[in-house]
C-alpha positions as CSV (number, residue, x, y, z in Angstrom):
1,X,-19.2,165.1,142.3
2,X,-19.7,161.1,140.9
3,X,-18.4,160.4,137.7
4,X,-21.7,161.2,136.1
5,X,-22.1,164.5,137.1
6,X,-18.5,165.5,136.3
7,X,-18.9,164.6,132.9
8,X,-22.5,166.3,131.9
9,X,-20.6,169.6,133.4
10,X,-17.7,168.6,131.1
11,X,-19.5,168.3,128.2
12,X,-22.3,170.7,129.0
13,X,-19.2,172.9,129.0
14,X,-17.9,172.3,125.9
15,X,-20.8,173.9,123.9
16,X,-20.5,177.1,125.6
17,X,-17.1,178.0,124.3
18,X,-17.8,177.3,121.0
19,X,-15.3,179.6,119.3
20,X,-12.5,178.4,121.5
21,X,-13.6,175.0,120.5
22,X,-14.0,175.4,117.0
23,X,-10.3,176.6,116.5
24,X,-8.9,173.5,118.2
25,X,-11.2,171.4,116.2
26,X,-9.3,172.9,113.4
27,X,-6.1,172.5,114.7
28,X,-6.2,169.1,115.6
29,X,-8.2,168.1,112.4
30,X,-5.0,170.1,110.0
31,X,-2.4,168.2,112.5
32,X,-4.4,165.1,112.0
33,X,-4.4,164.7,108.2
34,X,-1.0,166.1,107.9
35,X,0.0,163.3,110.1
36,X,-2.1,160.5,108.0
37,X,-0.9,161.7,104.8
38,X,2.4,161.1,105.9
39,X,1.7,158.0,107.4
40,X,0.2,156.9,104.1
41,X,2.9,157.6,101.6
42,X,5.1,155.8,103.9
43,X,2.6,153.1,103.9
44,X,1.9,153.2,99.9
45,X,5.7,152.9,99.4
46,X,6.5,149.8,101.3
47,X,3.4,148.3,99.5
48,X,3.9,149.2,96.0
49,X,7.2,147.6,96.3
50,X,6.3,144.5,97.6
51,X,3.9,144.3,95.0
52,X,6.3,144.6,92.1
53,X,9.0,142.7,94.1
54,X,6.7,140.2,94.5
55,X,5.6,139.8,90.2
56,X,9.8,140.1,89.8
57,X,12.0,138.8,91.4
58,X,10.9,137.9,95.4
59,X,7.6,137.4,97.1
60,X,6.4,139.5,100.4
61,X,8.7,138.3,102.7
62,X,11.3,135.1,102.2
63,X,13.0,133.2,104.7
64,X,17.2,133.3,104.2
65,X,20.0,131.2,105.8
66,X,22.6,133.8,104.6
67,X,23.9,135.7,107.0
68,X,25.8,139.2,106.2
69,X,25.7,141.3,103.2
70,X,24.3,138.6,101.1
71,X,21.2,138.4,103.3
72,X,20.5,140.8,100.9
73,X,19.2,140.3,97.6
74,X,20.8,143.1,95.5
75,X,24.2,141.2,96.2
76,X,25.4,137.1,96.5
77,X,27.1,135.5,98.6
78,X,30.2,133.6,97.4
79,X,30.6,131.3,100.2
80,X,27.6,128.0,100.6
81,X,26.2,128.9,104.2
82,X,26.5,125.8,106.7
83,X,22.8,125.8,107.3
84,X,20.1,125.7,105.0
85,X,15.8,126.3,105.0
86,X,14.7,123.3,107.5
87,X,12.3,121.0,106.3
88,X,9.8,121.7,109.2
89,X,9.0,125.0,107.7
90,X,8.8,123.5,104.2
91,X,6.4,121.2,105.6
92,X,4.3,124.6,107.6
93,X,4.0,126.2,104.0
94,X,2.8,122.5,102.1
95,X,0.2,121.7,105.3
96,X,-1.3,125.3,104.6
97,X,-1.1,125.5,100.2
98,X,1.1,128.9,101.3
99,X,2.5,129.6,97.2
100,X,6.1,129.7,98.0
101,X,9.4,128.9,96.1
102,X,12.9,127.4,97.1
103,X,16.0,128.4,95.9
104,X,19.6,128.8,96.0
105,X,21.6,131.6,96.0
106,X,25.5,132.2,95.5
107,X,28.1,134.0,93.3
108,X,30.1,132.9,90.9
109,X,33.1,134.7,89.7
110,X,33.6,135.2,85.7
111,X,36.9,133.7,83.9
112,X,38.5,135.1,80.7
113,X,40.8,133.1,78.8
114,X,42.7,136.2,77.5
115,X,42.0,138.8,80.3
116,X,41.6,136.2,82.8
117,X,39.3,136.5,86.6
118,X,36.6,139.2,86.1
119,X,33.4,140.4,87.8
120,X,31.7,138.1,90.4
121,X,27.7,137.2,88.9
122,X,25.2,136.7,91.2
123,X,23.8,133.4,90.8
124,X,19.8,132.3,91.5
125,X,19.0,128.4,91.1
126,X,14.9,128.2,90.9
127,X,12.8,125.5,89.6
128,X,11.7,127.3,86.2
129,X,8.5,125.1,85.9
130,X,7.3,126.3,89.3
131,X,8.4,129.7,89.4
132,X,8.3,131.1,85.8
133,X,3.7,131.1,86.9
134,X,5.0,133.6,89.9
135,X,7.3,135.9,88.5
136,X,5.4,137.5,86.1
137,X,6.6,141.1,85.6
138,X,9.7,138.9,83.7
139,X,9.3,139.2,80.1
140,X,11.8,136.7,78.3
141,X,12.8,138.5,75.3
142,X,15.4,136.3,73.2
143,X,15.7,132.8,73.9
144,X,13.8,130.8,76.5
145,X,12.6,131.1,79.9
146,X,13.0,127.5,81.2
147,X,17.0,125.6,79.7
148,X,15.7,123.4,77.0
149,X,15.9,119.8,78.1
150,X,19.6,118.2,78.4
151,X,20.9,121.7,78.9
152,X,21.3,121.5,82.1
153,X,24.3,124.3,82.3
154,X,21.9,127.2,80.3
155,X,21.6,130.6,82.0
156,X,18.9,133.2,81.7
157,X,20.2,136.9,82.8
158,X,18.7,139.7,82.9
159,X,20.0,142.2,79.8
160,X,18.4,146.0,79.3
161,X,17.2,146.2,75.7
162,X,19.5,149.5,75.3
163,X,22.8,148.3,76.2
164,X,24.9,148.9,73.0
165,X,27.0,145.3,72.8
166,X,25.5,142.3,72.0
167,X,25.9,138.3,73.3
168,X,24.5,136.1,71.0
169,X,22.6,133.0,72.5
170,X,23.9,129.8,73.3
171,X,27.6,131.9,73.9
172,X,29.5,129.8,76.6
173,X,30.9,131.3,79.8
174,X,33.4,130.1,82.9
175,X,32.7,131.0,86.6
176,X,34.5,129.8,89.0
177,X,31.8,128.6,92.6
178,X,32.9,128.1,96.4
179,X,31.9,124.5,96.6
180,X,31.0,123.4,100.2
181,X,34.0,121.6,100.7
182,X,36.2,124.9,100.2
183,X,37.2,124.5,96.9
184,X,37.2,126.7,94.5
185,X,35.5,124.8,90.4
186,X,35.0,126.1,87.2
187,X,31.8,125.8,85.2
188,X,30.9,126.1,82.3
189,X,27.4,128.3,81.5
190,X,25.5,128.8,77.9
191,X,23.1,131.5,77.6
192,X,19.9,130.3,76.8
193,X,18.0,133.2,76.9
194,X,17.8,136.9,78.2
195,X,15.2,138.1,79.6
196,X,13.7,142.1,80.8
197,X,11.0,143.3,82.9
198,X,7.4,143.9,81.3
199,X,7.1,146.8,84.0
200,X,10.8,148.2,84.9
201,X,11.7,151.4,87.7
202,X,15.6,153.1,87.8
203,X,18.1,150.4,88.4
204,X,19.2,152.5,91.1
205,X,16.5,151.1,93.7
206,X,17.2,147.5,92.7
207,X,19.6,145.7,91.1
208,X,18.1,143.1,88.8
209,X,21.5,141.6,87.1
210,X,20.8,138.2,88.4
211,X,21.3,134.8,86.2
212,X,18.8,132.3,86.3
213,X,20.0,129.0,86.5
214,X,18.6,125.4,87.6
215,X,17.8,125.0,90.9
216,X,19.2,121.1,90.5
217,X,22.4,121.9,88.8
218,X,24.0,124.4,91.1
219,X,23.5,122.4,94.1
220,X,25.5,119.8,92.1
221,X,27.8,122.5,91.7
222,X,28.1,123.7,95.1
223,X,28.2,120.4,96.4
224,X,24.3,120.5,98.3
225,X,22.9,117.7,98.9
226,X,18.8,117.3,97.5
227,X,16.3,119.4,99.7
228,X,19.2,121.6,100.8
229,X,18.2,125.8,100.0
230,X,19.0,129.0,100.9
231,X,16.0,130.9,100.7
232,X,12.5,130.2,100.6
233,X,10.1,132.8,99.0
234,X,6.8,133.5,100.3
235,X,3.5,134.4,98.9
236,X,1.7,135.9,101.2
237,X,0.0,139.0,100.9
238,X,-2.0,139.6,103.6
239,X,-0.1,138.6,106.3
240,X,-1.7,135.8,107.1
241,X,1.3,133.2,107.9
242,X,3.9,136.1,108.9
243,X,3.7,135.7,112.2
244,X,4.4,131.6,112.9
245,X,6.9,131.6,110.1
246,X,8.8,134.4,111.4
247,X,9.1,133.0,114.7
248,X,9.9,129.1,112.8
249,X,13.0,130.6,111.2
250,X,13.9,132.1,114.9
251,X,13.6,128.5,115.9
252,X,16.7,127.6,113.5
253,X,18.2,130.2,113.0
254,X,17.2,131.9,110.2
255,X,16.7,135.9,108.9
256,X,13.0,136.4,107.2
257,X,13.4,139.7,105.7
258,X,10.4,141.7,103.5
259,X,11.1,142.0,100.2
260,X,11.0,146.0,100.7
261,X,14.1,145.8,103.1
262,X,16.2,143.2,100.2
263,X,16.9,146.7,98.3
264,X,18.2,148.7,101.9
265,X,19.9,151.2,100.3
266,X,17.2,151.9,97.6
267,X,13.7,151.6,98.7
268,X,14.6,150.7,102.1
269,X,16.3,154.6,102.1
270,X,13.6,156.3,100.9
271,X,11.3,154.7,103.3
272,X,14.1,155.7,106.3
273,X,13.8,159.6,104.7
274,X,9.6,159.5,104.6
275,X,9.8,158.1,108.3
276,X,12.1,161.1,109.1
277,X,9.6,163.5,107.8
278,X,7.1,161.6,109.3
279,X,8.7,162.7,112.6
280,X,9.6,166.0,111.5
281,X,5.4,166.5,110.9
282,X,4.6,165.1,114.2
283,X,7.0,168.0,115.8
284,X,5.8,170.1,113.9
285,X,2.0,169.5,114.9
286,X,3.1,169.0,118.4
287,X,5.1,172.4,118.8
288,X,2.1,174.5,116.9
289,X,-0.7,172.8,118.6
290,X,0.8,172.9,122.1
291,X,2.2,176.9,121.7
292,X,-2.0,177.1,120.1
293,X,-4.2,175.6,121.8
294,X,-2.2,177.1,124.9
295,X,-3.0,179.6,124.4
296,X,-6.7,179.4,124.2
297,X,-7.1,177.2,127.4
298,X,-5.1,180.2,128.4
299,X,-7.9,182.7,126.7
300,X,-10.2,180.4,128.0
301,X,-9.2,180.3,131.9
302,X,-9.4,184.1,131.7
303,X,-12.9,184.2,130.7
304,X,-14.4,181.0,132.9
305,X,-11.9,182.6,135.9
306,X,-15.4,184.1,137.5
307,X,-17.3,180.8,137.0
308,X,-14.0,178.8,138.7
309,X,-14.2,181.2,141.7
310,X,-17.6,181.3,142.4
311,X,-17.4,177.3,142.3
312,X,-14.8,177.4,144.6
313,X,-17.1,179.4,146.9
314,X,-19.2,177.0,147.0
315,X,-17.7,174.3,148.1
316,X,-15.5,172.7,145.6
317,X,-12.4,171.6,145.7
318,X,-9.4,172.7,143.8
319,X,-9.0,169.5,142.4
320,X,-12.6,168.7,141.5
321,X,-12.5,171.9,139.1
322,X,-8.7,170.6,137.7
323,X,-10.4,167.3,137.0
324,X,-13.2,168.6,135.2
325,X,-10.8,170.5,133.1
326,X,-9.0,168.0,132.0
327,X,-12.1,165.7,131.8
328,X,-13.6,168.1,129.2
329,X,-10.8,168.6,127.5
330,X,-10.0,164.7,127.4
331,X,-13.7,164.4,125.8
332,X,-13.5,166.9,123.4
333,X,-10.2,165.9,122.2
334,X,-11.5,162.5,121.7
335,X,-14.5,164.1,119.8
336,X,-12.1,165.9,117.5
337,X,-10.1,163.1,116.8
338,X,-12.9,161.1,115.4
339,X,-14.5,164.1,114.0
340,X,-10.7,164.1,111.9
341,X,-10.7,160.1,111.5
342,X,-14.4,160.5,109.6
343,X,-13.3,163.6,107.2
344,X,-9.9,161.5,106.3
345,X,-12.2,158.4,105.5
346,X,-14.5,160.6,103.3
347,X,-10.9,161.9,101.6
348,X,-10.0,158.3,101.0
349,X,-13.8,157.5,99.6
350,X,-13.7,160.6,97.1
351,X,-10.5,159.8,95.8
352,X,-10.2,156.2,96.1
353,X,-8.8,155.7,92.6
354,X,-5.3,157.4,93.9
355,X,-3.5,160.2,92.9
356,X,-0.4,160.4,90.1
357,X,2.8,161.1,91.4
358,X,5.2,161.5,89.1
359,X,8.0,163.7,90.7
360,X,8.0,160.1,93.1
361,X,7.1,157.5,91.0
362,X,10.0,156.0,91.2
363,X,10.0,155.5,95.1
364,X,6.4,154.9,94.7
365,X,7.3,151.8,92.2
366,X,5.5,153.6,89.3
367,X,2.2,152.9,90.8
368,X,-0.8,155.4,92.4
369,X,-0.6,156.9,95.6
370,X,-3.4,156.6,97.7
371,X,-4.8,158.2,101.0
372,X,-4.7,154.6,103.2
373,X,-5.8,154.6,107.7
374,X,-4.0,152.2,108.8
375,X,-4.4,151.4,112.7
376,X,-0.7,151.9,113.6
377,X,-1.3,155.6,112.1
378,X,-4.7,155.7,114.0
379,X,-3.1,155.3,117.5
380,X,-0.2,157.0,117.7
381,X,-1.7,159.9,116.1
382,X,-4.5,159.4,118.3
383,X,-1.6,159.2,121.2
384,X,0.0,162.7,119.6
385,X,-3.0,164.4,120.1
386,X,-4.5,163.2,123.3
387,X,-0.1,164.0,124.6
388,X,-0.2,167.7,123.6
389,X,-4.0,168.6,124.5
390,X,-3.4,167.2,128.0
391,X,0.2,169.1,128.2
392,X,-1.7,172.0,127.2
393,X,-4.0,172.3,130.1
394,X,-0.7,172.6,132.3
395,X,-0.3,175.8,133.1
396,X,-4.7,176.1,133.0
397,X,-4.6,173.8,135.8
398,X,-1.5,175.0,137.9
399,X,-3.7,178.6,137.7
400,X,-7.2,176.7,139.0
401,X,-5.1,176.2,142.3
402,X,-4.3,179.6,142.4
403,X,-7.6,181.3,142.7
404,X,-8.3,183.2,145.5
405,X,-12.5,183.4,145.3
406,X,-12.1,186.9,147.1
407,X,-9.5,188.7,145.1
408,X,-11.4,187.1,141.8
409,X,-15.0,189.1,143.0
410,X,-13.2,192.1,144.7
411,X,-11.4,193.1,141.1
412,X,-14.8,192.4,139.4
413,X,-16.3,195.1,141.5
């Protein structure tokens, strides 16, 4: 039997067992839809938070020379790094007109004349003129965003208007920093402005308590050379330059992180939980699918046992029949999977405005939930469906090899 005949018989047989096949189609559609929804939830969390952070503190991803816990923007790095963003990375960004910002990031310990050393604060040296046009979610509600001319030591810091205590503009603070030579040096800063967020979320996900200062002044405090940057924050929504930049970062021993990875304890934890739920859904789908489809295939085998016996009596080898049965299920599974994808794409189009899920609005960064069929989810779902279908065929395939035509027809009589 050539492959063309095998395929023709497989397709013909699919239409001869409509009831059983419709039940399997419904199983595949239900399983794939649940899987695609779970995958959409993970994609929404990642994409929504990346969008939120790109307007607030971070880009879509960033390259940092800071290692250890300090590579996460939730924390600070009190020790200046020994390596910095390479010139080759900056030249690559300039050459390709990629939007980016270079920063110096560190931590300073607050000193009070009466109480002594107090808490650490996170300092971010930025180019105010450049980043004011990018960080559109930052809202200065008192003072100015850019330190006044001649006021190099001016600082803008995150301030929640609901806080009960008040710090006036012009207030001075003394912070100690670890310089490049290892010494601790004090510097006085003056409150120049206070900022909040236009669109605010629960700070349990991310601590926005960053103090913004001029990058030139912070570099001088730390004893850095001009052009020494700890971070290159990049706005590349479609990820067009991501792989090349990742390769360049690895070349110089730097680390590249997605913006949502910088809040690993918040969004990262939610993503991990969603991935766990997604894995649970997959396992549940496979178990239910295997049990149901295996039973349907055994019932179908019993109905077709006489047919198989007749074909064996006519000279067909068991291997040919087993191949025919497997071929039928592969074709059928592929067709059912395509139907499932078309159904989900129709749902995407129908609910193109998304859903407002207030019970998980923080996890979704306050944005709507959108159904989205991503290529990785598509590939994973097809792999799971195909593997489950083939596994469900194992026992019927074994039973075909045990058919004795004489006994089948004797029992029929």
